C-alpha positions in Angstrom: 46.0 33.0 -58.0 46.1 29.7 -59.7 46.2 26.1 -57.4 49.0 23.7 -60.1 52.0 24.8 -62.5 54.7 23.1 -64.0 58.0 24.1 -64.8 60.0 22.2 -67.8 63.5 23.1 -68.8 65.1 22.2 -71.8 68.9 21.4 -72.0 70.3 21.4 -75.1 74.2 21.6 -75.4 74.8 21.1 -78.9 72.7 24.9 -79.5 74.0 26.0 -82.0 74.3 29.2 -81.5 77.5 28.1 -78.3 81.0 27.3 -79.0 82.8 24.0 -78.6 84.9 26.4 -75.5 81.5 27.7 -73.9 80.5 24.4 -73.2 81.5 24.2 -69.9 80.2 27.9 -68.8 77.3 27.2 -69.9 76.9 24.6 -67.8 77.6 26.4 -64.3 75.5 29.6 -66.2 72.4 27.5 -67.1 72.0 23.9 -65.6 73.5 24.1 -62.1 71.1 26.9 -61.4 68.2 24.8 -62.0 69.3 21.8 -59.6 69.4 24.5 -56.9 65.3 25.2 -57.3 64.9 21.1 -56.8 67.7 21.1 -53.9 67.3 23.6 -52.1 63.7 25.8 -52.6 62.1 22.2 -52.8 60.0 22.4 -55.4 60.0 19.9 -58.3 59.7 20.7 -61.5 60.9 18.5 -64.9 63.3 18.7 -67.0 64.3 17.1 -70.9 67.1 17.2 -72.8 68.7 14.1 -75.5 70.7 11.9 -74.9 73.1 13.4 -76.7 73.5 16.2 -74.2 73.0 14.0 -71.4 76.4 12.4 -73.2 78.2 15.6 -73.5 77.9 17.3 -69.7 78.6 14.1 -68.8 82.3 14.6 -70.4 82.2 17.9 -69.2 80.6 17.5 -65.3 80.3 13.9 -64.3 79.4 15.7 -61.0 76.1 17.5 -62.8 74.9 13.9 -64.0 75.6 12.9 -60.3 73.4 15.2 -59.4 70.8 15.1 -61.2 70.4 11.3 -61.3 70.2 11.7 -57.1 67.3 14.3 -57.7 66.1 12.2 -60.0 65.6 9.2 -57.7 64.4 11.6 -54.7 62.1 12.6 -57.5 62.9 15.3 -56.7 62.8 16.0 -60.8 61.1 14.1 -63.2 63.1 13.3 -65.9 61.3 14.2 -69.9 63.1 12.3 -72.8 63.2 13.1 -76.2 65.2 10.4 -78.0 68.8 10.4 -78.8 69.2 13.0 -81.1 66.9 16.2 -81.3 65.0 14.8 -84.7 62.1 17.0 -86.2 60.1 13.6 -86.9 58.1 14.7 -89.0 59.8 14.8 -92.1 62.1 11.6 -91.5 61.5 8.5 -91.8 59.8 6.5 -89.3 62.8 3.8 -88.8 64.6 6.9 -88.0 62.6 8.1 -85.7 62.0 4.3 -84.1 65.3 4.1 -83.2 66.4 7.6 -82.7 63.7 6.9 -80.0 64.8 3.0 -78.4 68.2 4.5 -78.8 67.8 7.5 -76.9 65.8 5.1 -73.8 68.8 3.2 -73.5 71.6 5.6 -73.0 68.6 7.4 -70.5 68.5 3.9 -68.8 72.5 3.5 -68.6 72.8 7.4 -67.1 70.2 7.5 -64.6 68.9 4.2 -64.2 66.0 5.5 -65.1 63.6 5.5 -67.7 60.1 8.5 -67.8 56.9 7.6 -69.6 56.7 11.1 -70.9 58.8 12.1 -73.7 58.9 16.1 -75.4 57.9 16.3 -78.9 61.5 17.6 -80.3 61.1 20.9 -81.9 56.8 20.2 -81.1 56.9 19.4 -85.0 54.2 16.5 -84.1 52.2 14.8 -86.7 49.1 12.3 -86.0 51.2 9.2 -87.3 54.2 9.6 -84.5 51.3 8.8 -81.9 52.4 4.7 -83.0 56.3 5.3 -82.6 56.0 7.1 -79.5 53.5 4.1 -77.7 55.8 1.4 -79.2 58.8 3.2 -77.6 57.3 2.8 -74.3 55.7 6.5 -73.5 52.2 7.3 -72.1 52.5 11.1 -72.3 53.6 13.8 -74.7 54.6 17.2 -74.5 53.5 19.9 -76.7 52.7 23.2 -77.7 49.2 24.2 -77.5 49.6 27.5 -78.8 50.9 26.6 -82.6 48.2 23.6 -82.3 45.7 23.4 -85.2 43.4 22.8 -82.6 43.6 26.1 -81.1 41.2 28.2 -83.2 38.9 29.1 -80.8 40.7 30.0 -77.0 37.1 30.0 -75.4 37.8 25.9 -75.3 41.1 25.6 -74.9 41.7 21.8 -73.9 44.6 21.3 -71.4 44.2 17.9 -71.9 43.5 15.7 -74.4 44.8 12.3 -75.6 46.6 11.4 -79.3 46.4 8.5 -81.3 47.5 6.5 -84.3 45.2 4.7 -86.4 46.1 1.5 -84.4 44.1 3.2 -81.7 47.8 3.6 -79.8 46.8 6.3 -77.5 48.6 9.2 -75.6 48.4 11.7 -73.4 48.9 14.9 -74.2 50.3 17.2 -71.7 50.8 21.3 -72.9 53.4 23.5 -73.2 53.0 26.8 -74.0 55.0 29.4 -76.1 53.1 32.3 -75.0 53.7 31.4 -71.4 57.3 30.5 -71.6 58.0 33.8 -73.5 55.6 36.0 -71.0 57.7 34.1 -68.4 61.1 35.1 -70.2 59.8 38.6 -70.1 59.5 38.8 -66.6 63.1 37.4 -66.1 64.4 39.3 -68.3 62.9 42.2 -66.4 60.3 43.4 -69.4 57.8 42.9 -66.5 57.8 43.4 -62.7 56.7 40.8 -60.1 53.3 42.2 -59.7 52.3 42.7 -63.2 53.5 39.6 -64.3 51.5 37.8 -61.4 48.4 39.8 -62.9 49.4 37.8 -66.0 49.1 34.2 -64.0 45.9 35.6 -62.1 44.0 35.6 -65.4 44.6 32.1 -65.9 42.8 31.4 -61.9 39.6 30.0 -63.4 41.4 26.0 -64.6 41.8 24.8 -61.5 41.9 21.4 -62.7 45.1 21.4 -65.2 48.8 22.2 -64.5 49.7 25.5 -66.3 52.7 25.7 -67.7 54.5 28.3 -65.9 58.1 27.7 -68.5 58.6 25.0 -70.6 61.3 26.6 -72.6 65.1 26.6 -72.9 67.5 26.7 -70.4 70.3 28.7 -72.2 68.2 31.9 -72.3 69.4 32.8 -69.2 72.8 34.3 -67.2 74.3 33.3 -70.3 75.0 35.0 -73.6 76.8 33.6 -77.0 77.9 37.3 -77.8 77.2 36.2 -81.5 74.4 38.6 -82.5 74.2 42.8 -82.6 71.0 42.3 -81.5 71.1 40.2 -78.0 69.9 41.8 -75.0 72.3 42.4 -72.4 72.5 40.5 -69.1 72.3 43.5 -66.4 71.4 41.5 -63.5 71.6 38.0 -62.3 68.6 36.3 -63.9 68.3 33.0 -61.7 68.1 35.2 -59.1 65.3 36.5 -60.5 63.6 33.3 -60.6 63.9 31.9 -57.4 62.6 35.3 -56.2 59.2 34.3 -58.1 59.5 30.5 -57.0 59.5 31.6 -52.9 57.0 34.4 -53.7 54.6 31.6 -55.9 55.0 28.9 -53.1 54.1 31.1 -50.6 
């Protein structure tokens, strides 16, 4: 069994498929259950959201932001930043990316009295020139998806820990997320995999003893919430957060 792993939930209340009238329901069904993991199951987790998402949540549910701030101060939750807005950085001008991170920093400080040294790269869209911007904004670490990395040709040499630096030698540590692993996690949560089948999948990674395996590093809005916007959308047949809690309890033992 793997020894170290991490959970990261990406919050985006501005998700295009969610009607404005459904945002309160989204907070109740998708965001509060995450805090339960940190508060009641006592598992340290990571939450990432744009500062704009934090602002919108604060307008609708101030208690959620209060609880999140409290859990951050208790080090039950590590908050990961991403900027004011969820901008796809490689296609935006330097000045916009720079101010997006700077303004985001100010907003995070306002709501949490805290700033993280870790950022999730929006949409996992990265170019080497961004290292300088993140470094100058005060970040030491960035989170990127390993499965779509151009360096991921030889799976026998998964780096799982490395760094990126700009031409000015401003160096950032890379924390790897994995779209493949978070899809497997979703397969388990949705009932496509039994817990035993999912654990067998995880056991394939037990040789990576010196890294934190990205158990989940995806959207929070996919669990216990459906937009009913698409005909092919999967139906919810049980409480999906309960399946997550059951898995966490098993791994904790």
